N, C-alpha and C positions, 0 to 999 in steps of 0.2 A: 785710813785708806788714802792712798795717793790718787792724784787726778787720773792717772792711767788706769788704776784698779777700778775706780768708779766708772769710767767709760767702758771698761771691759765688762763690768757687771751689767751695765745698762744694755750693752750690745748682746750680752748673753741672754738676758731676759727677753729682749726683742727676738732673738733667734728661737727661743722656746715658743713664744707666741706665734711666730711665723710657721714653725714646724707643726704646731697643733692646727693652725688655720689651714695650712696646705693639706693636712690629713683630712680635714672636713671637706675641703674642696675635692679631694681625690675620691671621696665616697660618692660625691655627685657625679663624677666621671665613671665610677665603677658600677653603680647601681643599674643603669640601663643595660649594661652588658650582661649582668647576672640576673636580669629579670626573667630569664628562661634558661633552661639547661643547655642551650646551644651556645651560650656566651655571645649571643648576637644582639648588639644594642638596637633597640627600637624595632625589634622583629615583631610584626603584627600580622593581621589577617591578609593585608594587601601583599606583604612580602611572601607569605605562604602561597597565596594564589599565583603570584608571579612565577615562583619556582615550579609550582604544579603545571602551569601552562607551558613554561619553557621545557620542562621534562616531557610533557605530553607531545609537544611538537617533534622533538628529536627522537623520542622512542617510537613514534608512529612511523618514522622514516628509516630508522636504523636502531638495532638493539645495542649497538656499541659505538660510542663517539666521545670525543673530548670537546667540552664547551668552555670557552673563556667568557666568564660572566661579565667582564668589563668591556667586551667587544661590542661595537655598535650593532653587529648582526645578531646579538643575543637579546635584542629588545622583543617585547611582546605587544602586539596591537590588538586591542579588544574593541569589538563593535559595541555600540550603545545597547544593543539588545541583550548582551550577556554581562554588561558592566556591573550590575548589581547582584549577580548570582555568584556562587562560590566557584571552586575550580570546575571548569566546564569539562565534564567527562563525556566522552563519546561512547555510546553503548556498543559500538563495533569492537572496541579494544578488548574487553574480556572475551568476546567470542573469537577474536583473532588468537588470543593466547590458548584458548581451548581447542580450536580447530587447526592450528598450524601444525605442520609436520614435526613430529618429535622422534629423535633417535635415542633418547635417554630412556631405555627400557626399565632401568631401576626405578626411575621416578614414576613412570606409568604404572608399574606393578604395585608400588606403594599406594598409589591412588586407587587401584582396584581393590586393595585390601581394606580401604576405608569403608566399603560396603560389604555386607554379607553376600548379597547377590544384586548386581547392578545390571538389570535387563533393560534399562531405559537409555542406554548409550545411543548417541545420534549416529548410528551406522547401520548399513545394510550388510548382513552377513553373506559371504560368498561360500564359505566352507565351514563345516563343523570342526575339523581337525587341521593341524598345521601341515599334515602330510597331503592335504587336499584330496582325501579319499571320498568324503561325503559332501556333496554339493548342496547348497542352500539358497541359491539365487532364485528369485521369483519367476524369472522367465529364462528360456534357453538363450536368448540374445544377451541378456544381462550376464549369464554365466560365462558366455564367451568374452564379454567385456571384462569380467573379473580376471579371466586368465591372461588377457592381453594388457590390462591397465592396472589392476589392483593386486596382483599376485604377491607383491613385496610389502603390502600393507598388513601389519598384524591386526589392525582393528577389524578387518573383515573376517577373521577367524573366530568362531564361537568358542573355541577351546581356550582362547586367551582369557575369557571371563570364567569359564567352567573350572579351570585349573586353579583359580584363586578364590574360591569360596569355601567355607567350612561345610564339607559334605555331611558331617555328623548331624547338622540341623536340616538337611534337605535330602530328599530321595529323588533319584533320576526319573523324571516323568517319561511315560511310554510314548508321548507324541513326538519325541525326537526321532524315533524310528531307526536307530542305529543298532548294530549288532552288539551282543553282550560283551564281546571282547573289546569292541571300541569304547563301550561305556566304561569298562574297567580301566582302560588305558587313559581316558580323559580324567577320570576321578582319582587317579592314582596318587598324585602329589602336586604340590603347589609349583607354579611355573617360575622359572628363573630367567634372567636376561640371557644367559648363555643358551638356554633351551630355545628361545625365540630366534636368536641369531643363528643357531645351528640349523634351523628350518628354512633359512634363506629370507626371513622377514627383516627388512632393513629399516622400517620406520613404522610409526603409528600415526594415522591420518584419519580423523573422524570426519563424518559428513556433516554438512550444515543442517541444523534443525531449528524450528521455531517453538518447540514444545517447552523450552526453558529459556530463561534469561541467565546466562552464566554469571557466577559471582567471581569477583577478582579484587585483589588488594595489591597495591604497588607501593613500595616503601623506598624512600631515598634516605641514606644515612648521612647525616651532617657531622663531619669530623671537626671537633673543636681543638683548641690549642693544647689541651691535655692529652689528646689522642683518644678521647672517648667517642664512640659511635652512637649518635642519638637518632632514633627513628623519626622520620618525617613522612607521614602518609600523604601521598599525592593523588591516590585514587582509592576508592573503596565502593564497590558495587555489590550488593547482596544478591545471592542466588535466589531466583524466584521462578517457580514452575508456572507455566502458562496453561492454566486449566481451561481457559476459553480464549478464542481469538487466534489460536494457532492453526494455520492452514497447510503446513508443510507435510502433514500426515497423508495428504492426497498424493504427494510425490512418492513417498515410500514410508511404509509403516514400520515402527520398531517391533522387535520380536515379542514384546508384551501384547501387541495387537494381533500378531500372527498366532500366538499360542491358543487363546480361546477360540479363534476361528477354526484352527485345525482340530482342536479337541472336540468341539461340538459336532463337527462333520466327519470325525474319524479320519482326518487327513494326517499326513506326515509332512514335516518341514524339510525333509531331505529329498532331494531330487533323485530320480532313478528308482525309487521304490514303487511298489504297487499302489501305495496310498498317497502319492505326492499330490499337491494341490494343482489342479489344472490351471494352465496359464490364463484361460478366459475368465477365471474367477478372481484374478488379481485386481481388476478394476472394481469389481463388486466389493472386495474387502477394503479397498482404499477409501471408500465412503464418498467417492466423487459421483455426483449426479450427472448423468449423460446430458449434455447440452450441445448446441451447435458449436459453441466456443471450445468446449472440452474435446469434441471430436476433431476440431481443427488442430488443436494442440497434439492430440494423439497421432494424427496423420503426419505431422511435421516433425515431432520430437519423439514420441513413443507413448505407450500406454502408462496411465497413472499406476502407482504402486511399484513400478520398477525403474524409477528415474533417480539417478544419483545427483544430489546437489552438493557440488564440491566448492568449497570456499577458495577463492583465488587471491593470493597475496599481491601486494603492491609490487610491481616490477622494479628492480633496482634503477632502471633508467628514469622512471618517473620520480622515484624518491630523490635521485641526484638532481634532477631538474628543479623540483620544488625546493629542495634544500638550497641550491644555488640562488634561485630566485628570491627566496625568503631572506637570505643573508644580504644580498645586494640591495634589495628594496628597503629593508629595515635600516640598513646603514644610511641610505639616502634620506629616509624619512626622519631619522634622528638628527640629521644635519639641516634639514630644510623644513621649517615650520609651515611655510606656505603650501608646499606640496602635501604635507601631512593633513592640513585642514581640508584640502580639496579631496584627498583620498577618503577621508572619513565621511564625506557626503555622498560617496558612491555606494551602490548596493541596493537593489530593488528586487521585488518579486513580481513576476508576471506569468500569464498563462498563455499557452499556445492552443489553438482550437482543436487539434486532431488527436495526437497520441494520448492515451490515458496514463495514469500514474504507474510507475514501474514497480518492480519487485519491492516488497517491504516485509520486514520481519513480523508485522502485525496484520498484514492484509493478504488476501489470496490472489490479488491481481485480477479478479474477475468482476470487480465493481467499476462502473463507468465513472472514472474520475479524470479531471483534466490534468494533463502533464504540466507541472509547474517547476520552474528552475529557480530555486532560491539562491540569491546572490548576496554576498557581503562585499565590503570594500576591497579586501585583498584578493578574493577569487575573481572579481571583475578585472582588477589590475593584472593579475596573472594571465587571464585569458587574452587581454589586449596586448601585453608585452611579449608573450611567448608565441602566440600564433602568428601567422603571416600577416595579420591585420594590425600590426603594431604601428602602422602609419596613422596619422591623424584622421584620414578618411574612413578608418574602420568604425568610427562612431555611427555610421549609417546602419550598422547591423544591430544596434541596440534598440530595444523596444520603444524607447521614448525619444527617438530621434526627432519627433515633431516638437519636442519641448526645447526651445532655444536656451533656456537657463540650464537645463540638464546637459545639453550638448556643450555649452560653454564650460561647464565644470569638468567634463571629461577631457576636453581639449586642454584646459588649464593643467589638469593632472598629468597628461601625457607629455605636454611641453616641458614641464618642470622635472620630469624623470630623466635621469641619465640612462642611456641604453644599457641593458643588462648584458655584460660581456661574457659571463661565466657559462652560459648555455651554448655549447657548440653545436654545429650542424650535425656531426656524426651522432651525438647523443640524442638529438631530436629524431634522427632517422632510426636509431635503435628503439626509441620509444614507439614510433609508428609501427614497427614490427611487433613489439611486445603487446600492443593493445589492439591489434587489427581485428580481433574477434569480439571485443567488448562492444555491446550495442544496446539499443532499446528495441522493443517490438510492439506491434499493434495488430489487433484483430480488426478487419475491415470487410466491407462488401464492395464488389465491383459495380460501378454505376450502370453498366450496360447488361452484363450477364447476371448480375446479382448473386454471384458466387462468393463464398467466404474466402478471404485472403489472409495470409499470414505474412505480415510485413516486418522487416527489420531495418534498422538504421544504425550504422556505425557511429561512434561518438565523434570521430574526426572524418570528415568527408572533403577531399580536396576539391570537389566540384561545388561545394556548398559552403562558402566561407561564413555565412551568417549562422548556419547550424553549428559549424565547428567551434564558433565562439562559445556556444553553450556547452559543447563537448569538452572544451578545455576547462570550463568551470566545474563540470562534473568530475573530470580527472583530478582537479585540485582537491575537491571534496573527498574523493577516494583516497588520495594520499594523506589527507588530514583525518581519515577514518570517520568522516561524516556520512559516507556512503560505503557500501561494500559491493563487491563483484562476485557473482556466483555462476559457476558453470553447471548447466543442467545436461547431464549425459543420459539420453534415452536410447531405446532400442532402435530408433530410426535415425536420429541425428542428435547433435549437441548444439547448444546455444549458450552464450555467455552474456549475462545481463547485469546492468548496474542498477542498484537499488535507489529508492528515494533517499532524500537527505534526512537524516535522523536529527531530532532535536537533542541538544546536549543536556545531560543530567547534572544538576549541581551537586558538588560535594563540599561540605562545610567541615573544616577541621574540628576535632573534638578538643575539649579542654584537658583531656587525658594525655594529649600529645606532649612531647618534650618541649615543643615551642611555647606551650602555655604554662609550664611548671617552672617556678623560679628556683634558682640555685641559692637556697637560703644558707647553706653551710659556708660557702665562700663569702657571702655578704656578712655573715656573723663573725668570721675570723677578722675581716678587715675592720668591721665596726667595733669589735671588742678592743682591738689595739688602739683605735682612735679614742674610744671612751677612757681607756686606762691612761693613755698619755694626757688626755685633757684633765682628768681628775688629779693626777700627780702634778701636772703643771699648775693647777689651781692651788694645791697645798703648798707648792714651792713659793708661789707668790705670797701666800699668807705668811709663811715663815720668813720670807724676805722682808715683809713689812715689820714683823716682830723684831727682827735682827737689824733693822735700819739698813737693809740691803748690803750688809757687810758679808759679801759673797766673793769667792774666787770665780770671777766671771768666765775664765777659760774652760772651767768644768761644765758650764752650761752648754757649751758647744758640743759636748758629748752626750747631750740629753737623750737622743734617740737610741744610741748604742747602749747606754747604761740602763735607762728606764725600760727599754724594750726587753732587755735580757733579764732584769731583776723583777720587774712588775708584770710584764706581759708573758714572758716565757719564750723559749726558743721556737717551739712548735708554732705558736701564734704569729710570731714575727716572720717566720719563714713562710707561713701560709699567706700572710699579707703581701710579702714580696712576690710570691709566685703568682698572685692574682694580677699584679702589675706586669709581670713577665708575660702572662697569658694575654693581656691586652696588647702588648707589643707584638705578640705572635699571632694576633687575629687581624682579619681584614677590616679596614675602615671604609665601608661603602655605604651608599645611600640610594634608596629607591626613589626615582623621580618619575612623575607622570605628567604627560603633556598631551592633551586632547586624545586620551585613550591609549597613548603609546607609553609603555612603562619600560624602564631600563635602569641598570645599575651604573653609578658613577663612583669613581674613587675620590674620597674626601680625605685630605691630609689633616692631621691634628695641627692645631695652632702651636706656635713656638712655646708658649707658656705651658700648654697642656702636655707637650712632648717632654719638656724639662721636668714637669711634675711627675709624670708617669715613670720616666726613667729614674728619677730619684727614689720613687717608691719601690722600684724594682731592686734597688740596692739593699733592701731588707734581707734579701737572700745572702748577699755578701756579709752583712752584719752577723747573720747566723753562723756562717762558716768561720768568720773571724772570732766569734765568741767561743767557738769550740777550740780553735787553735790557741786562744789566749791562755788556756790552762797550761800549755806546753811552752809557748813562746811569749811569755808574759812581758818581758822587757822589750822584745822586738816589736810587739804588737802596737806599742805606743806610736811608732813612726810608720810602720808598714801598713797598718789597717787603713788609716785615712788616705794614704797615697794610692793604695790598690783600689779603694772604693772610688776615688776621683777618676782614675783611669777607666775603670769599668763603666762608670756613669757616662763619661764622654764617648766611649766606644759604642755604647748602646744608642746614643743619640745619633752618631754618625751612621751607624748601620741602619737605623730606622729611616733616616733621611735619604740615604742612597739606595737602599733596597726595601721599599715598602712592601707590605704583605698584600698579595692579590689573591682573590678566591678563584677557584676553577671547579668545574663539574665534570666528573668522570662517570659516564653512563655505560653500564654493562649489565644487561638484563639477564638475570638468572631466576628461573621460575621453578616452583615446586608444586606438583599436582596434589592437591588435598583430596579431591574426589574427581575421578576421571569424568570428563565431559561436563562438569558443573562448577568446580571451584578450583581456583589457582591462586597462588600467592607469589609475588615476585619481589626480589630485591634488585633494584635496577640501577644502582650506582651510588656514588659518594660525592657529596658536595664538601669540598675542603675549604671551609671558612677559616678555621684555625689550622696552624701548621705545627705539629709536635716537634718536627726537626728544627724549626726556627726557635721554639722554646728551649730546646736543648742547646742550641748555639748561643742564645743569650745567657743562659745559665753558665755555659762553658766560658764565655767571655769573663764573667765575674770570677769563676774559679781559677781560670788561667792567669788573670792579673794578680790574684791573691798568691798563687804559687810563685809567680815570677818575682813579685815585689818582696815577698817574705824570703825567698831564696837569696835575693840581692842583699836584703837587710842582714841576713845571717852571714853572708859571705864577706860583707864590708863592715860587720860589727856595728851596725846602726841600731843602737839600743840605749835606753836610759839606765841610770845607775839603779841597781837593785835596792829595794827597801824591805824593811821587816814586815812580815805578813801578820795580819790579824784575822782571826776566825770570824769576825763580825762582817767582814767585807766579802763581796762576791768576786769572782775572777775578773769580771768586766770592770769593777771599781778599781781593783789593783792595777789592771793593765792600762786603763785609759784616763784615770783621774789623777789630778795633781793634789798633793797634800797642802793643807793650809800653812803649816809650819814646816818648810822643807829642812830647816836646820835641826829639828827635833828627831834624832835618830833612835830614841828610846820608845817612842810611841807613834801611833798613826793618827794624825789630827786632821779633821775635816770640819768645814763650817756646817751649820745646821741645815742649810738648803741643800748642800751636796749630800748630806746624810739622807735626806728625803729621796734623792735620786737613787741612793744605794739601798733603799728599803729599810732605813732606820729612822724611826719617828722618835724624836727626843723631846722630853718635857723636863723643865727645870723647876724645882721648888726651892724653898729657903735653905734646905739642908741636903737634899738629895737630887741626883740627876737620874732620870728614868729613860731607858732606851728600849723601845719596842721593835724587835726584829721581825719584820713581816715574813721573811724567808723561812725562819724556823718557828715563827709564831710564839715567841718567848719574850719576857720582859727582864731587863737587866737593871740593877740599881747599884749606885755607888755614891759615896759622899760628894757633895757639890763643891766644885773648885771655882771660887768666885773670880779668879783671875781670868777665866775664859768663859765669858757669858755667851759668845756668839759662835763658838766652835766646840767640838767634842773630840777628846783624845781617847784612843783605844790602846791598851797595853797588849803587846804581842804575847802569845802563849810561851810558857817555859817547858820544854820537853826534857831537859836534863837538870832537874832541881838539885840543890846541894844535899838534900835529905833523901834522895831517891834510893841510895844504898841501904838506908836504915829501916826500910819497910820490912817487917818480919815476914818470913815465908809462911804461906797458908798451911794450916794443919791439914793432915790427910783426912779426908772425909771418912765417916764410918761406913760400914758395909750396908746398913739399912738405908742410910741417906743416899748412898751411891745407887742402890737399886731403885729407890724412888725417883732419883734424878734421871736414871735411864728410862724409867717408865714414862716420866713426863716428856722426855725428849722424843720418845717414840710416839706418844700421843700428840705432841705438837706437830711432828712430821706428818702424822696421819691427818690431822686437822688441816694442814697446809694443802696436802694432796686433795682432800675432799673439797676444800674451798675452790681450788683451781678447777677440779673436775666439775663442780657445781656451776661455776661460771661458764665453762665450755658448754655444758648441757643447757644452761639458760639461753646462751646465745643461739644455739642450734634450734631450740624449741620456740624461741621468740622470733626467729628469722621470718617465719610466715606472717607474723603480726606486724612487723615493721617494714614490710616491703612497700607500703603505701602510706600516704599521709593520714589515712583514716584509722590506722592501726586495726585494720579489718583483715583477719586471716583469710588467705586464698581469694581475696577480691581481685577480679580481673575484668577486662573489657567485655569478654563474651559470656562470662558467668554472672557474677554478682551485679555488675552494671547492667547487663542485658535484662536480668530478672527485675531489678528495681525500675528500670525504664518502662518495661511492659506493665509492671504493677501500677506505677504512677499513671500511665496512660489510661489504664482501666478505671482506677479509682477517681481520677479527675473527671471522667465521664459520669460516674455513678454518685460519687460523694465529693463534690468539688469544694465544699465550704466546711471548715471546722470539723474535720474528720480525724480522730485519733484512734489508733489501733496498734496492735502488736504484730510484727511481721511473722512471728513463729506460729500464728494461728493456722491450723490445718485447712481452713476454708480458702486460704490464699495459695494453695498448692497449684503448681503449673506443670502441665505435661510437656511443655516445650523443652527439648534437650539443650541444656546450657553448658554441656561439657564438650561442645564442638569448637572448631576453630572460628566459626562464623555464626553469629546469632542475629536474627532479624528482629528489630524493634518495631512492633506494629503500632499503628496509630490510625484513627479514623480520618478519612479525607475531609470530613465535615467538621472536624474538631475546631479548626480555626474560625469557622462561621459560628459555632456554638459560643466560643469565647467572645466573639464580637457582639453577639446579641444578648448574652447573659452576664458576662463578666466585665466588659469595658463600656457599658452603656451609661455609666453614671456621668453626671454633669462635669465633675472635675476632670475625669479622664478624657472625656470628649473634648473639652475646651483645650486641654493641654495638647491633645492630638491635632486639633485645628491650628493651634499656634505653631506647631512644628511642621505642618503640612506645606508642601510646595503649592504655590498659588495656582499653578496650571493644573494641578491634580484635584483641586476642590470640586471642579465641575463633574468629576467622575464619581462622586459620592452618590450612591444609589438611594435617592430619596425624592419622591415627587413633592415639590414644594407647594404648600397650601397658601402661605402668606409671605409677603415681602418682609414685613416688620412684626415685632413682638406685639404691637397694639392691634394687629389684625385689621388694619385699615385697607390694605391693598392685597386682594386675593390673587392667587397665581395658579389655582387648579385648572386643568385643561378640560374639565366638564363640570356641569352643574351638579350632577350626582356626586362627583368626586369632591366638590367643595362642600356639599352637605355632609358627607362622611367626615371630612376634616373637622367641621364644627361639632360633630357629635362624638368623635372618637379620638382625635389626634391633637387636641389643644394643649395637652401637657407634654407633648413630644417636641423637644427642641430641634429635631432634625427636619421638621416640615417648615421651618422659618428660614428664609434665605439670610435674614439678618444674623442668625447664629454663626454662619460662616463668614460673612462680610466683616463682622466686628473683630475677628480674631486672625485675619490673614495679613501678610505684609503687602502693602499697596505699591511697592516700587515697580513691580512688573505687571500690575493689574491690567493696564490697557492693552498690553501685548497678548494676554491670554483670553480675556473676556470681552474686551472693548466696552468696559463698564465706565460710566453709567449709561451710555447710549442705548443699551439693550432694554432699559426701562421705558424708553420712549421720550420723544421731544416734549409731549404734553406734560409728562411727569416732571421733567427737569425744568420746564417753564414755570411750574407752580412754586410758590414760595415755600410751601411745606416740603415739597420734593427736594428742592435745592438745599434747604436747611437740613433735611434728613441725610442726604448724601454727604454733606460737609461734616456732619456729626459722626457718621459712620467711619469716614476716612481718617478722622483725627482721634478716634477712640484708642486708648492704650490703657489697659487694665491688667492687674495680676489675675491669676487663676481664681484666687479666693474672692476677689471683688467681683469677678465675672459670674461666679456661681451665685453670689447673693443677688446680683442683678437679674439673673435668669429666674431665681426663685420668686422675685417680686412679681413676675408675670405668670406664676403658676406652673412653670416648667419643672419637671421632675426627672426626666430621663432623655437620652439622646439615642433613639433606635432607628436604624436605617431599614431598608426593605430588602427582601431576598433578591439575589441576582446570581447569575453564573457567567457573566462576561469578563470577570476578573477573579483571580484566586487570591485569597487573603494570605498575607505574610504573617508568620508567627515565630517568635523566639521564646522558648520556654525552657526552664531549667529547674532542677531541684538541688537541695543542699544536704550534705552529710556532715554531721557534727561529731567529732571524736571526743575521747574522754577528757582531753585537755581543754575542751571548749572551743577549739578552732573549727570553723566551718569552711567547707569547700564546695564550690558549685560545679555541677555536672550538667551537660546539655541534655535536654529531653527531646525537644523538637526545634527544628530550624527550617524555615521556608520563606522565600522571598515572594512578595506580591508580584503578580504579572497579569497582563491583559490577554484574554483569549477570545477575541471577537469572532474568530472563525468557528469556535465550538459553542458559542452561547445560544441559548434558546429563550432567555428571559426578557429580552428587549421588547418582545411583543406585548408584555404586560405594561411596561413603561420604559421608554428607551433612554432614560437618564437626562439630566440637565445639560450635559455636554451636547447631546443631539439637538435639544431645543436651541442651544446657541448656534449649532451648525445650520439649522434651518434659517435662523435670522441672517446669518452671514451669507449663505450660499443662494438662498431663494429670494431674499428681499434686499440684501445689501447693495446689489448692483442694478436691479430693475427699478427701484424707487428711491433714488438717492436723496430726494428732497424730503421724504418722510421717513422717520426712523421708526421701524416696527418695535413693538413693545411686547414683553412677556407678562405684563400685568393684564389680568382678565378684564379689568374695568376700563382699560384704555380703548379709545375708538380705533386705534391702530394695532389692536391685539393681533399677534402673529397668526393665531388659529381662528380668527373671527370668521373668515370666509373660505376656510379650507377644511376639508374633511380629513381628519387624522386617519381614518380607516383607509381612505384611498391613498393617502401619502404612505402609509405603512406598506400597502400592497405594491405601490409603485416603486418603492425603494427596496423591496425584497425582504422587509422585516416580517411581513405577514403574508400568508398564502391562503387567502380566501377561506377562513375557518367555517365550520359547520354552524348553522343557525342555532343549534341546541346550546352552544357555548354562550352566545349572546343572550339567549332566553334564561339560562341558568345563572350566569354570572353578570356580565356586562360587556361592553366593548373592550377589546383586548388592550388598547392603549391606555386604559384608565383603570386597570385592575391593580389593587393593592395586595401584595403577597407578603405575609408576615409569618415568621417562624413561631412555632408553639414550643415553648421551653419546658413546660411541665409534663412529666411522664403521665401516662394514662393511669398508672397505679395510684397516683395521688388524687385522682378525680373519682369521687364516690359514684356519681351518676354514670360515668363511663364504665365503671366496674359492674354496676347493676345491669346496664345494657349489654355488656359483654357476657355476663353470666346467663342472661335470658336467651342467648343464641342457642339454637338447636345444634347438637353435636352430630355431624354427619358420620355415618358408618359406611354403608354401601350406596346410599342414595345421595345425590348431589342436589341440594335445594336450589331453586331458581325463582326469583321474584316474578309474579304474574305479568308485570309490565314488560319484562324482558323476553317473554315467549313470542316467537315469530319476528323478533327484531334483529336485523343484521348488525352484528357487533364486530368491531375491529380493534385489535390491541394497539396500544400506543400511549403517548403522554399528552397531557393537555397543552404542553408547550411544543 
């Protein structure tokens, strides 16, 4: 070999190595994009939550809009209170979808057909029939209101329901009181949309009701580069009937309440008949107890039982103002981190002394509750910037104007904000007109006359700027669907009220979503090609070593073309190329978070990454050129590489100049599953990938191939034709150079090039063996010693010299001819049956292969719902080592799993059970302490008994409590403060606990105390070493105390294993931990270590600065030494002067230990005997003698 040939061979091998290495690197670029079916790299829960929040905001204001995801106005600001929860769903939203006016009668009628008889619709009927012949209103005044206001509403006609039920299963009850002819007309046939329209009914508008929590699901379709639409659920709220707590029935009762009332008293529901219900009985049937307040309501609004509660939509003017404000403010916050930090510190909750809490979907409004206006950062900013108080002096209206730090923060925020220019004065004036009737109301007594008063207050009062500030906050909450507005139409007057602010409900995406399922097929295709190229490249290197690298190096530069075609195959190389084209057709964005503000930014690929992905995309061109090589063999030698180079450069330029940007198109289209209870909406498309762009990139490659090939043919740019051998593929003939170009009688290649062509050669002393991978055959010929490093192949002879001497075949005999025909027919039949069997197999196995479990007909509402409920039950009853068969009849479930929505039930106490029974082992507890935030450790509900494991420093707050500790709790690691201190990070300790000063100056002054603190702060152990250390002191478990001031978070899943052994995890429960101090009742038992710290800081930290109070009971400066905890509990409102019987039976409230009982009574023999000895009451109710004559009051010990 010449020096040039040697260098050519070296460069060729380096090219092969670089190609394989770049393929491996490409897989690292590809895998994140195909980790989900959205082809969205690094798509995680945070991205899903961001998209859900963004969609919720825009869909709350408008059902149709275009959102540019990269715009600064498309950011999402999350308050710290909802930062840890899933997508914050507002419960008002599904009710809006159910109650909003609908003119799509086809959809409503389909929803009516979902039930055999739906008598629970949230509507008061005005007429029986569409012709308005038979009246049904409860009072004459409401009937007149129906004629003037509701005549075009199909929902107030009972015929709309009656015409759409299967009358073969029902008989017409006689309490309707209609004539026989009318009954026949109603029951005649199912209703159609044309029938409704012909009767003059233009819409369906249901009334607001609190008897149910409507269910709803909202889906956004993510469009990928392939044009596939992948569902992304952004809301999912299950339908729940409100068996208790619903108070809207006092306003108007549904017909299911009127029916038994009329039947028992022989009344008719039709007005104008001799048996109609008297108007004076309406209040009686409503269930409202007459009181002074109810009489005041009836006097001003109208009698209960005949009040229409009409849901009021957000006016367009308010939606436009909020949309403009949100866009302008978020744009400024994205650019100004200082203002963002100040905004995040705004938002407080306070109470005003007079009005009580407004309308609520869970409360009747008749309970004396303080009116509280909950604020967050954005709602405060909206109120300040939109109202006339946008000047800095508006801070005086805030409830904490006496706090100089707070005022300074507000001023800093307003100073940094650029005035919002997009909210025009005409728009504000239009809003004032739209909301002039929205108000809050209050029952009151006049100081002098002592007469009851019915007071109302509009949300915006031009004469009261301070109140209007709160009104703007409530308007913002209304637009964001945190509140709702309802108009109450009574027989006397109407009033439009705003509700309380509802707490958002978290929605956590399921692992069944497309965002959680990987695209394994695309990854397989790309990985397969890389593995094949790597293996072939390794064999080529081995053969190069054997042949002393006597290789035609230029052929190695065709490595991808030839090896991809011969070894990988056209389909695989095309699929690999199309994955790279899909990457170039998808957006490159990144979700960034700054102080609660999340937003997308465009991230460009690096130059090397762009060159790599563009080169991988040319696999598509390789496939097309491989197909054309069979026709244009000689032209492909020059045309193929030139067209590929131009296509590669074009894609790079196109990606650089025209980057792919995502956008969100929202257009809500809802389908009524069950009228009044369940809806499902497809609300838009998020275009992350662009199919048109993919077609353009493929078109670039095809276009250059057509152009260059046409020019090559036109200008005769081709190499000299050579003789063809059947051993070589078309790609080898078209793109490879022969080793001996002067040999026109054979086709000669070096042995490394043969490997590229799918020919594995082996030389022995006498023979040369060639294994053809393509045909899976071995060829043997005598060894030619003059060519040890190459192999020559003789071309086939189609016109041999003896071809004419082949004798003609004798005519077959008749019997052989018949048998041959029979075999031909049988073979044809076998072919047809084989093809038909394949088709039948594919159709019958389609149901089994629709999911990764290979579980036929498995879906989210059916199989998954049943399994989740089954697991929830069995984990309560048999949580450990329970094996069974699911087809056991004892596991039958009466829940309908063939509906569109299935409720997965779980006990609200399950998280507590897991805490007390499943995760109280030492290893789990230690790991949890190491992972815990230092500031949250004080919220662990455990009354500490000792500071240290040696039990030298007692910490119980009473002598009796310390005695119980010594008798019962010595083996519980939770009662030792050292258990937490040894396993927390000490970087922020002083900021949260002010430790160690809380132990007292006398403790720190002692040598033992200082040494103990130093040892604790420098301790660093593994979980295993820490468990052994705890065992040395006799500690066996870590069990905390019962509490209800916080809810326990729980993430639980179960796995399904298919026949191939692959396991897939499905979510079972997901809940975030949260504090609920406003609803707690357990702090009177013991108010947590955090409250002890608060006492030290607030009551002693400033009054006695020279003495450090201590939480050690043995210290002379013990914090509770001269203080009555009982009086402190009463003074702080934790305790309300309990009955003396509680002290006598138990002990003082602040020192009560409350522990859960994990064992069921059925496992306790003594309890079973005691239960069996109880007398079974029949008609007599037994009463203990000590209870006779004693006044008893129901309630809880807490």
